[in-house]
N, C-alpha and C positions, 0 to 999 in steps of 0.2 A: 401962499395958497389961499384963494378966496373960499368963502363958505360954499358957494355953488359948486366949485370944482371938487372940494372935499366931499360934499354930499353925493356927487356922482360916484366918486371913488368908494365911499362908504356903502352906497346902494349895491354896487357890484360885489363888494366884499360880503355883504349880508346875503345876497343871492347865492354866492358861492358857499357860504357857511351853511345855509339852509337846504342846499341840495342834498337829497338823501343818498346815502352810500355807506361804505364800510365804517366810516367814522361814526355816523349816527347809530349804526348797528352795535358797535362796541360800547358806546356810551349807554345805550338802552340796556344792553346785556349786563354791564357792571352795576347799573342801578337796580335791575331786577334780581340778579343773582346774589348781589351783596347788599349795598345800602346806598343812601344818598351821598354820603361822603366819598364813597368809591367812584360814583358818577362824577362828582365835582372835581376830584383829583384827576380823573381821566380827561375831563374838559380842560383843566389848566395845562396838563401835559400836552394835549393836542394844540392848544393855543400857542404854547412855546415852540412846538414843532413848526407851526405855521410861521411864527416869527423868524425862525432860521431860514426858511425858504424865502420869506419876504426880504430879509437882509441880503441874501445872495442875489436876488433879483435886482434890488436897488443898486448894490455895488457894481454888479456886472453891467447893467444897462447904463449906469452913470458913466462908467469907464468908456463904453462904446460911444456914448453921446459926445464925450469930450474929445475922442480921437478920430471919429469918422461919422459925421452927421448923415451921410448918404446911407451907410449901413443901418444907422439907427432908424431912419425913415422907412427903410425896407422892413425892419423888425416891427415898427409901428403898424405898417399895413398888414403884415403877417399876423400880428397880434389881434387886430380888428377882425380879420378873417377867422382866426381861432375862436374868438369870443362869439362870433356869429354862428360858427359851426357847433360850439358848445351848446348854444341856445337851441339849435335844430336837434342836436343829439338828445337833449333833455326832453324836448317836446315829443319826439318820435320813438325814444327808447322804450322798450317794453318793460313791464314790472317784473324784475327777476330777483331771485334770492341773493342776498349779499353773502360773500364768502369771507371768512376770517382765517388767518393762518393759525393752525392749532398750537404751534410752538409759542405763540404769544400768550397762551393761557397761563403760563407759569410766571409771567412778569406781574409786578404789582400794578395797581390801577393807573398811577401816574405815568409809569413807563409804557404801559399799553397805549395810553392816549398819545404820548410823544412818538412812539414807534409807528403807530398806524398813520401818522402824518408824514413821518420821514420816509417810510418805505414806499410811499405813493409818488412815483415820478410825475404823474399827471398834475400834481400840485405845483411843481416847478414850472411846467408848461403853462399852467393857469396864470401864475404870477408874472411870468414873462409877458404873456398876452396882456394882462391888466396893467402892470406897471409901465410898460412901454408907452401907454397913452397918457401918463401923468408925469413922468420924469422930465425935468427941464435941465438945460446945460449949466445954468448958474444956481442949481439947487443947493441950498445950505444944509448943514448938518441937521438943523432944526426941522427943515422941510422933509428930509429923508426919514428922520426919526418919527415924524407924524405918520408917514406912509406905513412904516413898519408896525408901529404901535396900533394904528387903526385896524389893520388886518388881524393882528394877533389878538387884540382885546375883543373885537367883534366876534371872532371865532370862539374864543374861550367863553365869553358872556352868553352866546347863543346856546352852547352845549350845557352850560350851567343852568340856564332857563329850562332846557329840555330835562335835565336831571331833576329839577325841582318839580316840574309838571308831572313827570312820570311817577315819581315817588310820592308826591303829595296829592295828586288828583287822578291817578290811575289812567293816564292818557296814552299808555304804551300802544294799546290796540288801535286807538284813534289815529295815532301817528303812522302806524303801519298801514291802516286802511286808506289813509289819505296820501300815502307816499307818492302815488302816480300823479295826483293832482298837484301836489307841492312841486314835483319835478317839472311838470309842464308849465306851471306858473313861473318857476325859476327860469325856464328856457325863454319864455316870452319877454321877461324883464331883461335878460342878457341880450337878446336881439335888439330891443329898443335902445338899450345903452350903447351897443356897438354902432348902431346907426347914428345916434347923437354924436358919438365921438368921431365918427367918420366925417360928419358934417363940420366938426370943429377943425379938423386938420386940413381939409381941402380948401 
């Protein structure tokens, strides 16, 4: 994997991690209601949950690529369309209150972070769309491991940074106020990346 290809993949992962949603809400909540350590543990749990989805996406798409390249090409095209639609959705979606399952409140911080990632089926759709653009038929174990670790680490690191900023500099209100702007910026980045990837496969 060249650095340019990896950087494209990393940018998409960063955009996905920074997109406001239930995950950001639970991280901020645990930081504010408990302490920084609770927020960091939530972040690590969420990153591991993302790693589970990333692994499923890599294994599943790799198997499809090896058995039927036509189906894989169709998945690639669908993935690009999904990325583009995700971008449009982020741009035009209204600012709404995030909802959290009340039954999660009894779990510890680490399990809350892991659970909020695992129970969101949109994450699997997201990774199928993203990974279908980067998987190659002769991918080595090392190559696939980089894809999984990149997504997992970027997600965990982003939320750890959020935890430190919220508890250290009181940026909770700023993050909430700028939620819509962050969301729209993320959407623009996703549309640009999807168009670049489309140009690469045609």
